[in-house]
N, C-alpha and C positions, 0 to 999 in steps of 0.2 A: 632763419625760416628753413634752411636746408638742414641745419642741425636738429631743429623741431621734428622734421619729417623722418630723419634718420632715427631718432629716439622712438617715435611713433611705430615705425616699421619693426625696430628691434623688440618693442614691447608686444606688438602684434605677433611677431615670430615665437616669442617667449610664451605667450598664452597659447598658441598654436600647439607648440611642443608639449605644453603641460596638458592640454586637452588631449592630445593625440597619444600621450604616454599612459592616459587612463585606461583606455581601451584594452581589453584581455582577448586573448584567443582561447576558445573552448571547443574542445572536440566532445561530441555528444553522441552517446550510443544508446538510443531509446528502445523501449517496448512499443508494441504497436497498441490499437484499439484505444480505450479510455485512458491508458497510461500515456499514450502520445498527446492526448488532449491536454493532460495538465503539465506535460514536459514542455509543451509549446507555450504555455502562459509563461513559463520562466525565461524561454528563450526571447520571446517577444518583448518582455519587459527588461531583460539585460541588453538586448539589442538596441533599445531605445536610449540605453546609456553609452552606446558607442562601443559595446563589445562585439566581437566576430566570432560567428559560429560555423562549424562544419559538422553536418549530421551524417552519421553512418546509417545507412537504410538497406534492408533486404529487398531484392528484385520483385518480390511478391507482395510488397507493402500495400494495403489498402488506405491507409490513413495518412502515411508520412510522405508528403508531396516532394517529387524529385525538384521541382522548381519552386523557389520562395525568395520573398525579398529579405527575409530574416536570417537565411543561411545558404551556404553551398553544401550540395550534397554529395555523398560517395555510394554509390549503389553496387552492392556485392551480390551475386547470384545466390539463391536460396532455394530455389524450387517453386511448387505451387502450394505451399502448405496453407496460407491463409484461405484460398479458394475451397480446399478440402473442409478446412476447419469450420468455415461458415455454412457451406452448403450441404455438408454430410454429417459431420460429427455432432453439432449443436442439436439438430433435429432428432439425431438418434438418441442423445441423452434425455431430451425433453418426452421422447417416447416412452423410455424406460422409465422415467419419474411418473408418468401419468397413469402407468400400469398399477401403481401402487406401492406403497412402503412396506415390502415384504422383505425378510432378510436376503433372499436370493437376488431381488430387484437392487437391493442396496450395494451388494457385492458386485453385481454385473455393472452398476453405475460407477462404483470406485475403480473397478478393473478396465473399464473403458476410457475413463477420464485420466488415470494415471499413465496407461499405456500410450494414450495419444499425447501427453504432455512429455512424456519421456521421448518421444519422437520429435516433438518440437525442439526439445533442448538439444538433442543430438544434431538437428539440423542447424541450430545456432552454432554448435561447436564446429560443424562442417564449414560454416560460412566463416567464422573466425579463422580457421585453418587456412582457408583460401586467401585470406587477408595476410596471414603471417608468412604463407609460400610466395606471396607476390612481392618480390623485393623492391619493385619500382614503387609500388603504393606504400610500402613500410619506410622507404627512404624518404618519400615525399611527406609522410606524416612526421617523421623525425626532423625533418628539415624546416617544418612549419613552425616549430618552436611553440607548441601550445603550452597554456599556463596550467591547464588542469583538464582532466576528463569527468565529465558530468554524464551519469548514467543512471538507468532503473535497473536495480539488481534482481528484479522478477526474471531476467535473463541474466547469464553470468559473462556475457562477451566482453562488456564494457570494463568489467573487472580485470580481465585478461589482458586487454589492450592497454589499459593504464600501467599494468605491471611491465609489460614488454616495452613501453615508451619511457618507463621510469617517471611518470607524471603523478601529481597529487590526484586524489580521487574524491569526489563529491557524489553522494548518493541521493537520488530522489526516490523515496523508498516507503513502501509499507510492507511488502512481501520480497523475500529473497528466494533463491533456490532450495533454501533450507527451511522455509515457512515464515511464519510473522517475524519481522525484523527485530523486535525487542529481544526476542529469545536468542539471537545471534550475539548481541553485544551488551545488554543489560542483565543485571542479576534478576531472575524471574522466579521467586519462591512460589512453589506450586500450591502452597496452602492458601494462598490468596490472589495469586495471578492465573486467570483461567486459560486453558489452551483454546485458541480462537475456534477450532473445529468442532468444540463439543457444546458450545452453547450455555456457558455457565457465567455467573457473576462473581464478583470478588468475595461475597458471602457464602461459603460453601458448608454444607454439612460434612460429617466425616465420611460418609458414602460417596458423595460427591467429589471430596478430596481424593478418595481412594481412585475413583474414575477419571479423575484429572491427572494424576500420575501415570496411571495405565495408559491413558490417551496419548500423553506427552512422549511416552516411550515407544507407543507404535507410530505416532507421527512422525517422530524423529528418525525412525528407522525407514519408513515409507519415503519421506522427502529426501534422505540420504541416498536411497537406493534409486528412485525414479527421477528426481530433479537434479541432484548435485553430482550424481556418479560420472555423467558425461564429462562436466567440468573437472572433475577429479582426475580423469584418465588424460584429459587434455593437457592438465597442468603438469603432470608426471611426464608426459612426452615432450612438450616444448620447453619447460623449465627445469626438468630434472627431479629425481625423487624427493629431493630435500625441501621442494616447495609444495605448500598445501593451500589447495584453493580456499578452503575456509579460512585460513590465515590472510591470504590476500584481501578477502572479503572484509573480514574484520578489522583490516589495517586501514580502511578508508579513513580519511581525514574528518569528514563531515557527514552526518546522517540526517538529510532533511526528511523528516517524518511527516507524512500526509495525514496526520490527525491530530488531535489534541484531547485535553481532558474534560471537554464536553462530551466526547465521545468514548475515549479509552477510560477503563477502570483505574483508580489510582493504583500507581505501581512504581518501583525504582527505575531511575533512569541513569543517563550518563552525560557528561558534560559535551560531547560533540553530537550528542541527539539534538537537533534543533526542531522544534514542533511548528509546523505550517499548516495546520488543518484549516481548511476553507480558503487557502491562498487564491485560488482560481475564482472565488466569488467576489461579486461587486454590485453595486447598486443597479438597480433595473433601470433599463433604457425604454423608451417608448416603443410600443409594439407596432409591427407592420400595420397598414390601414385595414386590411381583411380580418386580421386576428384582433384588433383593437374593436371592430365593429361587431365581432362575434361575441367578445368578452362582454362589452358594454350591453349587448342585448340579454344579458343573463339577469339582469336587474338585481334585486335584493338576495336572490338565492345563491349567486355567484357561479364560479367555475370549478371544474375538477380537471387536472391535466394528468394524463398517463403516458410513460415513457419507459422502455425496457433497455435503454442504453445502446451502446454501439454494437454490440455482438448479435443481439437477438431483435430482430426487426419485426418479426411476426411469430405468432404461436399456432399450434393446430387448430384447425378450422372449429372443431367442436368446443374448443375452450373460448376462442374468440366469440362464437355465437352466444355462450354462456355470459361473458363478460359484458357484451353489446346488450343483452336483454336486461341484465342489472342496471347499466347505465341509462337505458330507456325509462326505467321507472322511477327516475328522480327528476326532481324539478330543476336540478342544476344544469348548466350547459357543460359539455364535456369537449376538451382538446384531446386527442388520441394520435400519438405517433405510431403509425402503422402503414407498412408497405406490402401486406400480404392480400389475398383475394378478400374484397369486401364482404363484411360479416352479413349473412342473410337476415339477422334480427336487429340492424343498426336502427336506432331511434332517430327522431328528427332532432334531438338535442345534442347529437355526437358529430363533431367534424373530425374526419380523418385527415392527416397530413403526412407528408413524408419526411419533413423536419420541422421542429419547432424550437423558437429561442427560449430554452428552458429556464434560464437564469432570469431572465425578463418576466416570464410569465409567473415564476415563483415570486417574484418581487411585486407583482400587481396585487392591488389590495382586495380584488375580487376572487383570487384564487384561494379556495377552502380547502383542498385534500390533494396531495400528491399521490398518485399510484405508481410505485416504482419497483424496480427489480432488486434494489439493495446495493447498488455500486457505491463506492466511497465518494466519488464527485457529486452524485446526486444527492446523497445524504447529507453532504457538507453544504450543498446550497440550500437545501430544505431547512438545516438548522439555521444558516445564516439569515434566511428570510422569515423564519418562524412559522413554516407550513407542516402541519402533520401529516402523517405518511400512512397509507394502506400498502403494505409490502407484499410482492410477489416474488420471493427469492426462487433462484432457478439454478444457477451453477456457482462454482468457486466459493468466495467468500462472502456471498450476499446473504446467505442464511444467518451467519455470524453477525454480521453487519446490522440486518433488521432486529436480531434478537437483542442487540445492544439498545436499539431504540425503543423497542418494546418493554425492555427492563426500566427505562426511564419514563415510561407512560406516554411516549410521543407517537406510537406506532401500533398498527394492528396488522399482524402477520398472517397471510393465508397460506395453506398447504396446496401447492400444485396438483398434488395427486387426487384431492378431494373436492377441488374447486368447481362450483356450479353456481347457477344464477342466485340461488337463495344464500349461499354462503357469502358471495360477494357482494350481494345487495345489503345483508345484514352488516358486514364489516364497513361497508361505505357509510351507512346510516350511523353507526355506532361512533365513527370517527367525526362525521359531519355534526352531530347533534349533542355529543357528550363534550362539553367544553373544556374538560381536563386535558384532553389530547392537544389542543390549540393552546391552552395556558402552559403546559408543560414544555411544548416546543419553543414557546415565545420566551420563557425562561432561559432555555438553552441558548436561545439566539442572544438575549442579553448578556450571558455570561461569556459567550464566544467573542462577542464585540467589546467588551470591557478589558481591553488590554492596551498597554503603552505603545505598541508598536503593530502596525498591521502584518499579518503573516507573510504576504508576498514582500513586504520591505525587509522583514526579518531574513527570508530565504535569501534575497539578493544581497543583502549585507553580508552574510557568512559565505556566499560565494565569491564576492569580491574580496573578503578577508583572505581566503585561501589563495587568491591570485596575488594580493599584496605581499603575503608572507611566505609564499612557495609551499603552502600547506599548513596542517594544524597539529603537528606531532605531539605538541604539549597537552592536547586534550585527549589523546588517544590512551586507553586503559591497558594496563600491563596484564589483565586478567587472561586474554586469549593466548598469551605468550607462555603462561605457566601450565604445567601439566594438571590434570585432574587431581592427583594427589595434593600437589601444591596449592592450588585453588582452594580446595575444600580444607586446607590444613590438617590432612590425614597424617602426614609426616610428623607435623607439630604434636598432633594428638596423642599419637602412638609414642612419641619421644616422652612426653609428659607422663604418659600412663606408665611406661617403663621406669621413668625416674621416680615417680611415686612408689610404685612397686618395690624398686630397688631400696628406696629409703625406708619404706615399712619393714621390708625383709631384714635390713641390717639393723634397724631399731630394735625388732624382735629378737634378732640373734644375739644382739649386744646385751639386751635386758636378759634373756635366758642365760648367756654366759655368766654374768654377774650373779644372777640368782644361783646358778650351779656352784659358783665360787663360794658364795656366802653360805650355801647349804653344806659344803665340804668343811669350811672353817668351823661350822657349827657342831658338826659331827666330831671333828678333832678335839674341840673343847670339851666335849661330853666325854 
């Protein structure tokens, strides 16, 4: 009996040790806003599997909670950037857009946006410098023995911290400091891979291909100057002139890409790019009682939901009044996430809410149309649930995201500068009553779901793969370690040209020499 108990205790201890050894330690350096929402999905899922997380957050963060059951946090002072960004900068951008799409307004918009984002990246570098100069903090991070760094490279701080600590790096990515992530790591032939900022498809005319190349050069210069420059300077200061920030970024072990080829046009990729588009999507849960009652009251007409994401809670009053009039002229019920002053023209069919369960509403069978700003998260949820979109793009990548949906026949895109009640109403009616929009989106939904492994499970597998193997160097490409000349084989081409030229020259020379000798002999014989 005693022997039996001892064996059971040993077995229990062995199982405990095995289960305990599975849990890894992950250091997370996230970006804020909607980027944090999908990063948190990964953290929650991995936490449920026994992994331990530490999240580095700025002191100004609106979204990254300091206290959480899923992680411990390290708060670093960064000033008040988020407050200024939300309350001053975005309304300023919307005002410029509302004035119309003139050349001057477009240039003003770009100047304001790029200047403000440069300030943001500089603040991120200042925050990282405070960390690096805090010996106590850095020693504690080194002593914690993390297995990897998980970061969103829309900001570069996580890349810098991973290099400082010598840890494997996993990116939760669509955008980096240099632009769309594919262009940083994967071959991107500009003949059929469109630059994201220019709203082109993979089927381009000659003129469009010219514009695509020119746009790529301009975007590469702008992103290097405004977004990556602070990190390049930081890298030189703290790691020496021999270390390049672009190299550190491209040397990441795994790139978890927040899209897939239901959204992306076909293009080359790399073995360490793991597509997890829609990983945050899940089956709809029952709605809260008040929303359930409102949705059910819509009858056969169904409901329209509208949300403009985490950054833009409300629009200028004249725009909201126009949208409200358009909604009021429809038989559908409308649920509108809106926190600004109540529109003067709000109809009885429209419910204003401070927050809405977006995924659950999109998954409800009575939801007919999603009025959205075009953020990646919202678009992926619309694809997952097969709900067509009326798009109102405002800033950043939203115009391009919605253009891709429009190119697939799943969205109608509005221009914020010319938006009024008639334009809005016509767009809503087109998407509501032209069945092709819903059919096309449901086709994308079927394609997205028809895969052997759920996107979230795939992302979790590769994060744990990096933990188990201490990185994934065998999947990293050698391309970014090569010079531009070597990468494009310019040296090889020139060598072959010289060799061919030499061969032709020698051949001609020898032939001429023999001809000359034969002619001399002939003359002597005569």
